[in-house]
Structures are given as structure tokens and as C-alpha cells.
C-alpha positions as CSV (number, residue, x, y, z in Angstrom):
1,M,0.1,0.0,0.0
2,A,1.2,3.7,-1.0
3,Q,1.9,5.3,2.1
4,E,0.4,8.7,0.8
5,V,-2.2,9.8,-1.3
6,H,-1.5,11.7,-4.9
7,F,-3.1,14.7,-3.7
8,R,-1.7,15.6,-0.9
9,P,-1.0,19.9,-1.2
10,K,2.4,20.5,-0.1
11,T,2.6,21.5,3.5
12,S,3.2,25.3,2.5
13,E,0.4,25.4,0.5
14,I,-1.9,25.2,3.1
15,P,-2.5,28.4,5.0
16,T,-2.6,28.4,9.4
17,N,-6.3,30.7,9.3
18,P,-8.8,28.9,10.0
19,G,-11.3,27.9,7.7
20,V,-13.6,25.0,6.2
21,Y,-12.1,22.0,3.9
22,R,-13.9,19.2,1.9
23,F,-12.7,16.2,1.0
24,L,-14.5,14.9,-2.7
25,D,-13.8,12.0,-4.6
26,A,-13.1,11.6,-8.7
27,G,-16.5,12.4,-9.7
28,G,-16.5,16.0,-7.6
29,R,-19.1,14.7,-4.8
30,V,-17.8,15.7,-1.1
31,L,-17.1,12.5,1.1
32,Y,-16.6,14.3,4.2
33,V,-16.7,18.5,5.8
34,G,-14.4,19.7,8.4
35,K,-13.5,22.9,10.1
36,A,-10.4,24.2,12.0
37,K,-8.7,27.0,13.4
38,N,-5.4,26.3,12.4
39,L,-6.0,24.4,8.9
40,R,-2.6,23.5,8.0
41,A,-2.4,21.4,11.8
42,R,-5.7,19.8,10.9
43,L,-5.3,18.9,7.0
44,T,-1.4,17.3,7.6
45,N,-3.0,14.9,10.0
46,Y,-4.8,13.2,7.2
47,F,-1.6,13.2,5.4
48,G,0.4,10.9,7.6
49,P,1.6,7.4,6.4
50,L,-1.8,5.7,5.9
51,D,-1.2,2.8,8.2
52,S,-1.0,5.6,10.7
53,L,-4.3,6.4,10.0
54,H,-7.3,5.2,12.1
55,E,-9.3,2.6,9.4
56,R,-11.9,4.8,8.8
57,T,-10.1,8.2,8.3
58,R,-7.9,5.8,5.8
59,R,-10.7,4.7,3.7
60,M,-12.6,8.2,3.7
61,V,-9.1,9.6,2.3
62,T,-8.2,6.8,-0.2
63,S,-11.8,7.1,-1.6
64,A,-11.0,10.9,-1.7
65,A,-9.6,12.5,-5.2
66,D,-9.5,16.1,-4.1
67,V,-9.4,18.6,-0.6
68,K,-10.3,21.9,-0.9
69,W,-11.1,24.8,1.7
70,V,-12.0,27.5,2.3
71,I,-10.5,30.5,4.8
72,V,-12.0,32.6,7.3
73,D,-11.9,35.8,9.6
74,T,-13.2,33.6,12.8
75,E,-13.6,30.1,14.2
76,F,-17.3,31.5,14.5
77,E,-17.7,32.2,10.8
78,A,-15.9,28.2,10.6
79,L,-18.7,27.0,12.8
80,Q,-21.5,28.3,10.5
81,L,-19.4,27.4,7.1
82,E,-19.0,24.2,8.5
83,F,-23.0,23.8,9.7
84,M,-24.1,25.1,6.2
85,W,-21.7,22.4,4.1
86,I,-23.1,19.5,5.8
87,K,-26.7,20.2,5.8
88,Q,-26.4,21.1,1.9
89,F,-24.4,18.4,0.9
90,D,-24.7,15.4,3.3
91,P,-21.4,14.1,3.8
92,P,-21.1,10.1,4.0
93,F,-18.3,10.7,5.9
94,N,-19.5,13.2,8.6
95,V,-21.5,12.1,11.7
96,R,-25.2,10.4,10.5
97,F,-28.1,10.5,12.9
98,K,-31.1,8.4,12.5
99,D,-34.1,9.4,15.2
100,D,-35.1,5.4,16.6
101,K,-38.3,6.5,16.0
102,S,-41.3,9.2,15.1
103,Y,-41.8,11.3,18.3
104,P,-45.2,12.6,18.7
105,Y,-45.9,16.2,19.7
106,L,-48.4,18.3,21.6
107,A,-48.9,21.2,19.1
108,V,-50.9,24.6,18.9
109,T,-51.4,25.7,15.2
110,L,-50.5,29.8,16.9
111,G,-50.5,30.8,13.0
112,D,-54.5,29.9,12.5
113,A,-56.8,32.6,13.0
114,Y,-58.5,30.1,15.3
115,P,-55.5,28.1,16.9
116,R,-55.9,24.5,17.4
117,A,-54.2,22.2,19.4
118,M,-53.6,18.5,18.0
119,I,-51.3,16.0,18.6
120,T,-49.0,15.4,15.7
121,R,-45.6,13.7,14.9
122,N,-44.7,16.3,11.4
123,R,-41.8,18.5,13.2
124,E,-42.1,21.4,10.2
125,L,-45.6,22.9,10.2
126,K,-45.2,26.5,10.1
127,G,-46.8,28.8,12.4
128,V,-46.9,26.1,15.1
129,K,-46.0,25.9,18.8
130,Y,-44.7,22.4,19.7
131,F,-44.4,20.7,23.0
132,G,-42.6,17.6,23.9
133,P,-41.7,15.0,22.1
134,Y,-43.6,12.7,24.1
135,T,-42.3,8.9,24.0
136,Q,-45.5,7.7,24.4
137,A,-48.9,8.4,21.8
138,W,-51.4,7.3,25.1
139,A,-49.9,10.0,27.3
140,V,-49.9,13.0,24.9
141,R,-53.6,12.1,23.9
142,E,-54.4,12.1,28.0
143,T,-52.3,14.9,28.8
144,L,-54.2,17.1,26.0
145,D,-58.1,15.6,27.0
146,T,-57.2,16.4,30.8
147,L,-55.9,20.1,29.6
148,L,-59.1,20.7,27.2
149,K,-61.3,21.0,30.6
150,V,-59.5,23.8,31.9
151,Y,-58.6,25.4,28.2
152,P,-61.2,24.6,26.0
153,V,-59.1,25.4,22.7
154,R,-60.3,24.3,19.3
155,S,-59.1,20.3,18.7
156,C,-61.0,19.4,15.4
157,S,-59.5,19.5,12.0
158,K,-60.3,21.7,9.4
159,G,-63.0,19.8,7.6
160,V,-64.7,19.4,10.4
161,Y,-64.7,22.9,11.9
162,D,-65.5,24.4,8.5
163,R,-69.2,21.9,8.8
164,A,-69.9,22.7,12.4
165,Q,-69.4,26.4,11.1
166,R,-71.8,26.2,7.9
167,S,-74.3,24.5,9.7
168,G,-73.8,26.8,13.1
169,R,-74.2,23.6,15.4
170,A,-71.0,22.8,17.7
171,C,-69.7,19.2,17.9
172,L,-69.5,17.0,20.8
173,L,-66.6,18.6,22.6
174,G,-68.2,21.9,22.2
175,D,-71.6,20.6,24.0
176,I,-69.5,19.2,26.8
177,G,-67.0,21.6,27.5
178,K,-64.0,20.6,25.9
179,C,-63.9,23.4,23.1
180,A,-64.9,26.7,23.4
181,A,-66.8,26.4,20.0
182,P,-65.5,29.6,18.0
183,C,-67.1,28.3,15.3
184,V,-70.7,28.7,16.4
185,G,-69.8,32.1,17.8
186,R,-69.7,31.2,21.5
187,V,-66.4,33.3,22.2
188,T,-64.7,35.8,19.4
189,S,-61.4,35.1,17.7
190,D,-59.4,37.3,20.6
191,E,-61.1,35.4,23.0
192,H,-59.9,31.9,21.9
193,R,-56.9,33.6,21.2
194,E,-56.4,34.0,25.1
195,I,-57.3,30.5,25.8
196,A,-54.5,29.5,23.4
197,R,-52.0,31.7,25.0
198,Q,-52.9,29.9,28.5
199,F,-52.7,26.9,27.0
200,V,-49.3,27.3,25.6
201,E,-48.1,29.5,28.6
202,F,-48.9,26.1,30.7
203,M,-47.0,24.0,28.7
204,G,-44.3,26.7,28.1
205,G,-43.4,26.2,31.7
206,N,-45.5,28.3,34.5
207,D,-47.6,25.2,35.0
208,T,-47.8,25.8,38.9
209,K,-47.7,29.9,38.3
210,M,-51.0,29.5,36.9
211,V,-52.4,26.8,39.1
212,S,-51.9,29.1,42.3
213,E,-53.9,31.9,39.9
214,L,-56.8,29.2,39.7
215,R,-56.6,28.5,43.1
216,K,-56.2,32.0,44.6
217,R,-59.4,32.4,42.1
218,M,-61.2,29.9,43.7
219,L,-61.1,31.1,47.2
220,D,-62.0,34.5,46.2
221,A,-65.2,32.8,44.4
222,S,-66.0,31.1,47.6
223,D,-65.0,33.8,49.8
224,N,-67.9,35.8,47.9
225,Q,-70.3,33.2,48.0
226,Q,-70.0,32.4,44.3
227,Y,-70.1,28.6,44.8
228,E,-70.3,27.2,41.2
229,L,-67.7,29.5,39.8
230,A,-65.6,28.3,42.5
231,A,-66.7,24.6,41.8
232,S,-65.5,24.7,38.7
233,L,-62.2,26.7,39.0
234,R,-61.5,23.5,41.7
235,D,-62.5,21.2,39.2
236,D,-60.3,23.1,36.8
237,V,-57.3,22.9,39.4
238,A,-57.3,19.1,40.4
239,A,-56.9,18.7,36.3
240,L,-53.8,20.6,36.2
241,E,-52.4,18.8,39.4
242,V,-53.4,15.8,37.0
243,V,-51.2,17.2,34.3
244,L,-48.4,18.3,36.5
245,A,-48.3,14.9,38.7
246,K,-47.2,13.2,35.0
247,S,-44.5,15.3,34.6
248,T,-41.2,14.7,37.2
249,V,-40.0,17.5,39.0
250,V,-36.2,17.6,38.2
251,F,-34.7,20.9,39.3
252,T,-36.7,23.0,42.0
253,D,-35.1,26.1,40.8
254,Q,-37.8,26.2,37.9
255,T,-35.2,25.7,35.3
256,D,-35.8,25.6,31.3
257,A,-33.0,23.5,30.2
258,D,-32.0,20.5,27.5
259,L,-29.8,18.1,29.2
260,F,-28.2,15.9,26.5
261,A,-26.4,12.5,27.7
262,I,-23.8,10.2,24.8
263,A,-22.9,6.6,25.1
264,H,-20.8,5.9,22.4
265,D,-17.9,3.1,21.3
266,D,-15.8,3.0,18.4
267,L,-18.6,2.2,15.9
268,A,-21.7,4.3,16.9
269,A,-23.1,6.2,19.6
270,A,-26.6,6.9,21.3
271,V,-27.9,9.7,22.5
272,S,-30.4,11.0,25.2
273,Q,-31.8,14.2,25.3
274,F,-34.2,15.5,28.2
275,I,-36.6,18.6,27.6
276,V,-36.9,20.4,31.1
277,R,-39.3,23.4,31.4
278,G,-40.1,24.8,34.6
279,G,-38.1,22.6,36.5
280,R,-40.1,19.1,35.0
281,I,-39.6,17.0,32.3
282,R,-41.5,17.9,29.2
283,G,-40.4,15.4,26.6
284,V,-37.6,12.6,25.8
285,R,-35.7,11.7,22.6
286,G,-33.4,9.8,21.2
287,W,-30.9,9.0,18.5
288,V,-28.8,6.5,17.1
289,V,-25.5,7.8,15.5
290,D,-23.7,6.2,13.2
291,K,-19.5,7.3,13.6
292,E,-18.2,7.0,10.2
293,L,-14.8,8.6,11.6
294,E,-13.4,8.7,14.6
295,R,-15.1,11.2,16.8
296,D,-14.0,12.2,20.3
297,L,-17.2,12.9,23.1
298,G,-16.3,16.9,22.4
299,E,-16.9,16.5,18.8
300,L,-19.9,14.2,19.1
301,V,-21.6,17.0,21.1
302,E,-21.4,19.7,18.6
303,Y,-22.7,17.5,15.8
304,V,-25.6,16.8,18.2
305,L,-26.5,20.2,19.0
306,Q,-26.0,21.1,15.3
307,N,-28.7,18.3,14.8
308,V,-31.0,19.1,17.2
309,Y,-31.2,22.9,16.9
310,E,-30.9,23.6,12.8
311,S,-34.7,23.5,11.4
312,P,-35.4,22.6,8.7
313,A,-35.6,24.8,5.7
314,G,-38.9,26.9,5.8
315,A,-40.6,25.0,9.4
316,E,-40.5,27.0,12.3
317,P,-37.6,27.5,14.4
318,I,-36.4,24.9,16.9
319,E,-36.6,26.3,20.7
320,V,-33.4,26.8,22.5
321,P,-33.5,27.1,25.9
322,K,-31.5,29.2,28.3
323,E,-29.3,26.3,29.3
324,I,-27.8,23.7,28.0
325,L,-26.5,20.7,29.3
326,V,-23.8,18.4,27.7
327,P,-21.5,15.4,28.7
328,E,-18.2,17.7,27.5
329,L,-17.7,21.0,25.9
330,P,-16.2,21.1,22.4
331,E,-13.2,22.7,21.6
332,D,-14.3,25.8,20.0
333,S,-17.5,25.9,22.9
334,K,-17.9,29.8,23.1
335,E,-18.5,29.8,19.2
336,L,-20.9,27.0,19.5
337,A,-22.5,28.8,22.3
338,R,-23.2,31.9,20.1
339,W,-24.3,30.2,17.4
340,L,-27.2,28.6,19.8
341,G,-27.3,32.2,21.1
342,N,-28.2,33.5,17.7
343,L,-30.8,31.4,17.3
344,R,-32.4,31.9,20.9
345,G,-32.1,36.1,20.7
346,S,-30.5,36.2,23.9
347,K,-27.7,34.2,25.9
348,V,-27.4,30.4,26.1
349,D,-25.2,28.7,29.0
350,L,-23.7,25.9,27.5
351,R,-22.2,23.7,30.3
352,V,-21.2,20.7,32.2
353,P,-23.4,19.6,35.1
354,Q,-21.0,18.9,37.9
355,R,-23.1,18.5,41.0
356,G,-26.5,18.3,42.5
357,D,-29.5,17.8,40.5
358,K,-28.8,18.3,37.4
359,A,-25.4,15.9,37.4
360,A,-28.1,13.3,39.0
361,L,-30.3,13.7,35.7
362,A,-27.2,13.6,33.2
363,K,-26.6,10.1,35.3
364,T,-30.1,9.1,34.5
365,A,-29.7,10.5,30.5
366,L,-26.3,8.4,30.0
367,T,-28.0,5.3,31.6
368,N,-30.8,5.7,29.2
369,A,-28.1,6.2,26.5
370,K,-26.3,3.7,27.0
371,H,-29.4,0.7,27.2
372,S,-30.2,2.5,23.5
373,L,-26.4,1.9,22.5
374,M,-26.8,-2.0,23.5
375,L,-30.2,-2.1,22.0
376,Y,-29.4,-0.8,18.4
377,K,-26.2,-3.2,18.4
378,T,-28.3,-6.5,19.3
379,R,-31.4,-5.6,17.7
380,R,-31.4,-7.7,15.4
381,T,-29.6,-10.7,16.8
382,A,-32.0,-10.6,19.5
383,D,-34.6,-12.5,16.9
384,F,-33.9,-16.2,16.7
385,T,-35.9,-16.2,13.4
386,A,-33.8,-13.0,11.5
387,R,-30.4,-15.1,13.1
388,A,-31.5,-18.0,11.5
389,D,-32.2,-16.3,8.0
390,A,-29.3,-14.0,8.0
391,L,-27.3,-17.6,8.5
392,A,-29.2,-19.2,5.7
393,A,-28.6,-16.2,3.3
394,I,-25.2,-16.3,4.0
395,Q,-25.1,-20.3,3.0
396,R,-26.0,-19.5,-0.4
397,A,-24.2,-15.9,-1.0
398,L,-21.1,-17.9,-0.4
399,N,-22.5,-21.3,-1.9
400,L,-21.6,-23.2,1.7
401,P,-23.1,-26.8,1.9
402,E,-24.9,-26.1,5.4
403,A,-25.5,-22.9,7.5
404,P,-22.5,-21.7,9.6
405,L,-23.5,-22.0,12.7
406,R,-19.9,-21.5,14.3
407,I,-18.2,-18.1,12.8
408,E,-14.8,-17.2,13.5
409,C,-13.7,-14.0,12.4
410,F,-9.9,-12.3,12.2
411,D,-8.4,-9.1,12.6
412,I,-5.2,-7.5,12.8
413,S,-4.5,-4.2,15.0
414,H,-1.2,-2.2,15.0
415,L,0.3,1.4,15.6
416,S,2.4,2.1,12.5
417,G,3.5,-1.7,12.5
418,T,4.7,-1.8,15.4
419,N,2.5,-3.8,18.7
420,V,0.8,-6.1,16.2
421,V,-1.6,-8.2,17.4
422,A,-4.7,-10.1,16.4
423,S,-7.8,-11.1,17.8
424,M,-10.7,-14.2,16.9
425,V,-13.8,-13.6,17.8
426,V,-16.9,-16.4,17.7
427,F,-20.5,-16.2,16.9
428,E,-22.7,-19.6,17.5
429,D,-26.3,-19.0,16.1
430,G,-25.2,-15.5,15.2
431,L,-24.4,-14.7,18.7
432,P,-20.8,-14.0,20.5
433,K,-19.1,-16.3,22.4
434,K,-17.3,-14.2,24.8
435,D,-16.0,-17.0,26.5
436,Q,-14.0,-18.7,23.5
437,Y,-12.1,-14.8,22.3
438,R,-8.7,-15.2,21.6
439,H,-6.0,-12.9,21.3
440,F,-2.6,-13.3,19.7
441,G,0.5,-11.4,19.5
442,I,2.9,-11.0,16.6
443,E,6.4,-10.8,16.8
444,E,7.7,-10.1,13.4
445,T,5.4,-9.2,10.5
446,T,6.0,-7.9,7.1
447,D,2.8,-6.7,6.7
448,D,-1.1,-7.7,7.4
449,T,-1.5,-10.5,5.0
450,D,1.7,-11.9,6.7
451,S,-0.2,-11.5,9.7
452,I,-3.0,-13.3,8.5
453,Y,-1.2,-16.3,7.5
454,Q,0.9,-16.6,10.7
455,V,-2.2,-16.2,12.9
456,L,-4.4,-18.7,11.2
457,M,-1.7,-21.3,10.9
458,R,-1.5,-21.0,14.7
459,R,-5.0,-21.4,14.9
460,L,-5.0,-24.4,11.9
461,K,-2.7,-26.5,13.7
462,Y,-5.7,-27.0,16.7
463,L,-8.3,-28.6,13.7
464,K,-5.5,-30.6,12.6
465,E,-4.1,-32.3,15.4
466,P,-6.7,-31.6,18.5
467,E,-5.8,-30.9,22.1
468,K,-5.8,-34.2,24.1
469,P,-8.1,-33.7,27.0
470,V,-6.1,-33.9,30.1
471,A,-7.4,-36.3,32.3
472,G,-10.1,-35.0,34.4
473,E,-10.6,-31.7,32.3
474,A,-13.0,-30.9,29.6
475,P,-11.3,-30.2,26.5
476,T,-10.9,-26.7,25.5
477,R,-13.3,-25.1,23.0
478,F,-10.0,-23.5,20.7
479,A,-10.2,-26.9,19.4
480,Y,-14.1,-26.9,18.2
481,R,-14.2,-26.7,14.3
482,P,-15.5,-23.2,12.7
483,N,-17.8,-23.5,10.0
484,L,-16.5,-20.4,8.1
485,L,-13.6,-18.0,8.5
486,I,-14.1,-14.1,8.4
487,V,-11.0,-11.9,8.0
488,D,-11.1,-8.8,7.9
489,G,-9.7,-7.1,4.4
490,G,-9.8,-7.5,0.5
491,Q,-8.6,-10.3,-1.8
492,P,-4.9,-10.2,-0.6
493,Q,-5.9,-10.8,3.0
494,V,-8.3,-13.7,2.1
495,N,-5.5,-15.0,-0.5
496,A,-3.2,-15.4,2.7
497,A,-6.0,-16.8,4.4
498,A,-6.6,-19.2,1.8
499,R,-3.0,-20.4,1.7
500,A,-2.6,-21.1,5.3
501,L,-5.8,-23.3,4.8
502,K,-3.7,-25.0,2.3
503,D,-0.3,-25.1,3.9
504,S,-1.9,-26.2,7.1
505,G,-3.8,-29.4,5.5
506,V,-7.1,-28.4,7.0
507,T,-9.2,-27.8,3.2
508,D,-12.5,-28.2,3.9
509,L,-13.1,-25.0,5.5
510,A,-15.0,-22.2,3.7
511,V,-12.7,-18.3,4.0
512,V,-14.2,-15.3,2.8
513,G,-12.6,-11.8,3.6
514,I,-14.7,-8.1,4.3
515,A,-13.6,-5.3,3.0
516,K,-14.6,-2.0,4.5
517,R,-14.7,0.3,1.6
518,L,-18.3,-1.0,0.2
519,E,-18.5,-3.7,2.4
520,E,-18.7,-6.1,0.1
521,L,-17.3,-10.0,0.3
522,W,-14.4,-11.6,-1.0
523,L,-13.2,-15.1,-1.8
524,P,-10.2,-16.7,-2.2
525,N,-8.6,-16.1,-6.0
526,D,-12.2,-14.7,-7.0
527,P,-11.9,-11.4,-9.1
528,F,-15.6,-10.7,-8.4
529,P,-16.7,-9.7,-5.3
530,V,-20.0,-11.0,-3.2
531,I,-22.1,-8.4,-2.4
532,L,-24.9,-8.6,0.7
533,P,-28.0,-6.9,0.1
534,R,-27.8,-3.4,1.9
535,G,-29.8,-3.2,5.4
536,A,-30.2,-7.2,4.8
537,D,-29.8,-9.2,8.3
538,E,-26.9,-11.1,6.6
539,L,-25.1,-8.1,5.7
540,F,-25.7,-6.8,9.8
541,L,-24.2,-9.9,11.3
542,V,-21.1,-10.0,9.2
543,Q,-20.5,-6.2,9.8
544,R,-20.6,-7.0,13.5
545,L,-18.6,-10.1,13.5
546,R,-16.0,-7.7,11.8
547,D,-16.9,-4.9,13.9
548,E,-16.3,-7.3,17.2
549,A,-13.2,-8.6,16.3
550,H,-11.8,-5.4,15.2
551,R,-13.1,-3.7,18.8
552,F,-11.4,-6.8,20.4
553,A,-8.4,-6.3,18.7
554,I,-7.9,-3.3,19.6
555,S,-8.7,-3.1,23.0
556,H,-5.6,-5.6,23.6
557,Q,-3.4,-3.7,21.1
558,R,-4.1,-0.7,23.5
559,K,-2.9,-2.7,26.4
560,K,0.2,-3.9,24.8
561,R,1.3,-0.5,24.3
562,S,0.8,0.6,27.6
563,G,4.4,0.2,28.6
564,S,5.6,1.9,25.1
565,I,5.6,5.5,24.0
566,A,2.7,6.4,24.7
567,S,2.6,5.7,28.4
568,Q,5.8,7.8,28.8
569,L,4.7,10.5,26.9
570,S,0.7,10.1,29.2
571,E,3.2,10.9,32.2
572,I,4.1,14.1,31.0
573,P,2.0,16.7,33.0
574,G,-0.1,18.9,30.6
575,L,-0.3,16.2,28.2
576,G,-3.1,13.8,28.2
577,E,-4.6,11.3,25.8
578,K,-6.4,13.6,23.4
579,R,-2.6,15.1,22.5
580,V,-1.0,12.2,22.9
581,N,-2.9,10.9,20.1
582,A,-2.7,13.7,17.8
583,L,1.4,13.4,18.4
584,L,1.2,9.9,17.2
585,K,-1.6,10.9,14.3
586,R,1.3,13.9,13.4
587,F,4.2,11.5,13.2
588,G,2.9,8.2,12.5
589,S,5.5,5.9,14.5
590,P,7.2,6.3,17.7
591,K,10.4,5.8,15.9
592,R,9.5,9.0,13.7
593,L,8.1,11.3,16.9
594,K,11.6,10.3,18.4
595,V,13.6,11.9,16.1
596,A,11.3,14.8,15.9
597,T,13.0,18.0,17.2
598,A,10.9,20.8,19.3
599,E,9.9,22.3,16.8
600,E,8.3,20.5,14.6
601,I,6.4,18.5,17.4
602,G,5.4,22.6,18.6
603,D,3.5,23.0,15.4
604,V,1.2,19.7,16.4
605,A,-2.2,21.5,17.6
606,G,-2.4,21.8,21.0
607,I,1.4,21.3,22.1
608,G,3.1,25.0,22.5
609,P,7.1,24.9,22.7
610,I,7.7,24.4,26.6
611,L,5.4,21.5,26.5
612,A,7.2,20.4,22.9
613,Q,10.8,20.7,24.7
614,Q,9.6,18.8,27.9
615,I,8.8,15.8,25.4
616,V,11.7,15.5,23.5
617,E,13.6,15.6,26.7
618,A,11.2,12.6,27.8
619,I,11.2,10.3,25.0
620,G,15.2,10.6,24.5
621,E,16.5,9.9,27.8
């Protein structure tokens, strides 16, 4: 593999100004959009040796044919331009959001002459005030039904309203007091709009204030011997208290805030949003995020907020509360808070909750996010029928004699050719068997294909010469025979695996490689790959095997590096994990880093001249 891409610009040509950059493919399609406060420092990270890049970053760079950038004056302008381009081009390698369901909202059509309260899943209507989202449709129906007793705003459709207006006869809701019946003139347009305003004000967070006002009016009516009015107000108070009882008080200071929690791994992230108005939880949302490139938590927070508060074209602006609580602040948090403040029209406090009620709610939200991520990763494998269908489909696609009930997948992990390790993960009946996972250390190797060959030779000898059981002990499961071997890689890797099968004398095993770029399957010595249908259970299962093997290899490789140069760097005061990773990515290997000068190290983002000198002294000892 060539160590550099052909379109790499000269370092001197890349400006050091803030800006936004785009990677494009040969057809001009935008693959990725990113921003930087120093374009040179950021872009040079993409053009180190290819084997030093994260595998998904490497896939993006090798898929691209060109990179372009635009210089801007400030980091805030870079943030705005990045958001605009992501929305315009929808780049495949940027963070991709997918709502895990369509949520119901309680909405009031304030743009209508006679506002209507309704339940809708359409978040893009004009002139509409939204409340929610709600996790259950029945919950919002109960809330609306109760509130109509107190605030009898119109809730019928346009057709029903027009028919009642023509006939001069109110519908059933008007007869039972759950609609003020503006259609037949029982209230004027202004009176009906006032009812709708009170409805919106109650839902907007002034709930306890309005209950107190109603209770005061009830007592005044009783003192004035207006007992029928007092009884009506008493019923209204009871109805509103029923609504309030269904929403938990989480903040005693009547805070309006949105709180976000994110649970993520190398491949995906789940986002949980708690919408708090007037100190009460008014709605909960959840997203699944596909991480096409490696992203830290701060970067994910930035993309989450962009996705939440950037309203669709032509739709009403999304409500931005005065306080937004996140698990970690991104590097450009000041610019992000400024952007949010512009959307709100006033200052927005963007911060991480540290203690008290807000930290407790953040913990609850994180628990929800972790659960959502777990469900997302396992939702298809939980169904026995889906697993059976996936295994049968793999059998048909690869022309196997029987369904692969036991599959073993192998992956190689290293850092610029050092600390090479391999992993073997095992799935039986479509489910992981973690007690049968194995690690392999590789002392010397020439490349990934040689590593694959070595590992499979060590694995296959247990199939050719099974272990003899020790008296009183069960045989190890390492001797169990798989139906299918999967290696992470394309045709070179699968051909190396086939050579290992031949040299080991185990010739009746099927082997296939999965290439990351297009998720195609390669058979030995076959010039054309097998393409599994997108979204199919069989592709999902193969991807999960590959991803699990990669995760297991990476985790072991990181442990093995614990005594290496990364460990030395992490002991330097002021040099955290993020800066250590930036150094290793910039120079590509520990060897290159050790021969770098203090000036070269100081050019890495976040590393100043003093820290650079400390690094040179530490790794040169």
C-alpha cells in the first residue's frame, strides 16, 4: 500500500488561518466536511502514513481524489460554514443521525385565525408551537384531553370546523365543555386566542404559577359566595394537578434546559435528550449516530447540537432554552454557544453539570443512552428467526454446504507496524461466544497478509491435531471446528488465509474476507466480490462480526502499548490522551516522533514550545 495519497497538497500551500475544508471524490461529490482553527495543523493529520491513520479515516482519505478549503476570519464563521455545508452536501463520512422512532408532539397552531391544539408527528409545520416530544402517544392524548377541560381550545380538524360553522351547530366537544366553540360564535377570535395563549403558557413552563392563580381565584369566589364558579375552578385546579403529577420535578429552581447524554463506542453512539421546562421533564428523545470517522465526545456534542437546533428549511425555528447541559464541552464551545445564542435571540449557557440535581439527571440520561446503544447493537440478533434467516442467506451467498452455525472472525491491529496483535472472535448461532475469544501476539511480520497467514496457521493446527484432553478436564473450546472463517480485509488478505488453509492441510473450511470500503465479501482467487443486500440481516451479522473482532483487537493492542512511548508521553504533565493521540497521528510512528525536533513537535495543535521541549527530553532519555 502506498504510504501517501496522490492529491496531498504541499504543507507550505496550506494556510494556518481558520477555515473549512472538504474532501471530494473523483466525481466531485463531497465526502467529508470539517473545520479547523488552523487548517495546516488539521489537514496534515490526514496526510501522514496511511497505516498510521484510523481505519475509517484511511478509508475516507483513500476514497477521496481532492481536498479543498476556504479561509474565514474567525472560528465562529468556520462553525457556521461547516454547519451550512453539512446540511447542503450531506457528506457520507460526517456523523449521520437517525431517529430511532417518530415521536408524537403536542402542538398548537398559533398561525391559524382560530388556533388548534393537536397531536402530530410532523415537526416541520409553519406557525406551530410544539411541546414534547413524548415517548408514548397515549400519554400525550391523556394530557391533551385533561387540558381541554381547563383550556377549551379548538382541537378539531379544518373539515370538522368548517362543517360546524356552516351548520351553526357545535360538535360534541363543544357540548361537553372541552371546546369554546368559536365555530358557532360562543367566543370571539380574540377570546379564543387568549385561551390558546394560556394553554401554551401552561405547557411552556408556567404551570405552577397558573395553578396558584386558579387556586387564588377559587378561594376568592368562595369568599364571595360564588360557589358554582368556585367548584368549576376547583375542578380546573384538580385537572392541572393531574397533568403536573405525570411530569417529574427534576430541578427545584424552575429551570428551562435541555440535557444531553451520549454513550458511544468505536462505531456508533446513542444520544439521549431530556427536555426540561419549568423544572419538569417535558419530553425525551433518542438518536442513533453512525460514526463514519473517529470522533471524540466533544466533537459528537457539537454535531448533536447542530442536528437538534438547526431547523429544517421553511419550518418554524427550534426552541433553544437558556441552558444546555452536555457531557463534555467541545474545543470551540464559545463559538458554539454564540451560535446557539443567535438562534435563541439571547445568551445561552452551555456547560457540563458538575453536582446536584443536574448532575443526577445527567447520570439518568446516560443510563438511557447506554441502554439505547446496547439495543441498537443487538436488536437484530435478539430475534432467533432473523438470525436463522441471516445464516441461511450467508450459506446461499457463499455457496456453503450448510449454514455456518459457528463463525470465527480475525482482525489485525497495530500502530505503524509496531505492537502487532490479532484477535479471534466467535459467533455461534449468530450470537457472540465471548468466553471463546482469543488474542494473538505477533513478534515479526512484513505486512497484514503475513500477519493473517501466521495467525491462521497457529489457529488451524488445533483443527488438524486436536488437543488431547487432560484427565479430569474438559477439552478446550479452541479445538471446536468452525463452519466459516472471516478475515478483515479484501482479496490479498483472503488469499493469504486460503494459503494458510492449504499449508496447514485443513482444506474443507470456507474462508471469506470483508472489505471495509464497500462492505463487499471476497472469496479466494475470485476477481469479483459477493455483494450482500444493504440493510439485510446477513450483512448486519457479518458487519457485527467484523466490528467485534476489530474492537477486541484494538482493546488488546492498546493494553500492549501501555508500556510503550504512549505511556511515557502520558506521564508528562499537561499531556493528556487527546494530545498523545494527536502526536502519534501527526508523526505516524514512535520512531519518527523520537527523532522529531522540538520545533516540529510544537507545530502539533495543542502543543506549545515549552511542552514540546519537555516531550523531547522525556522520550530522548
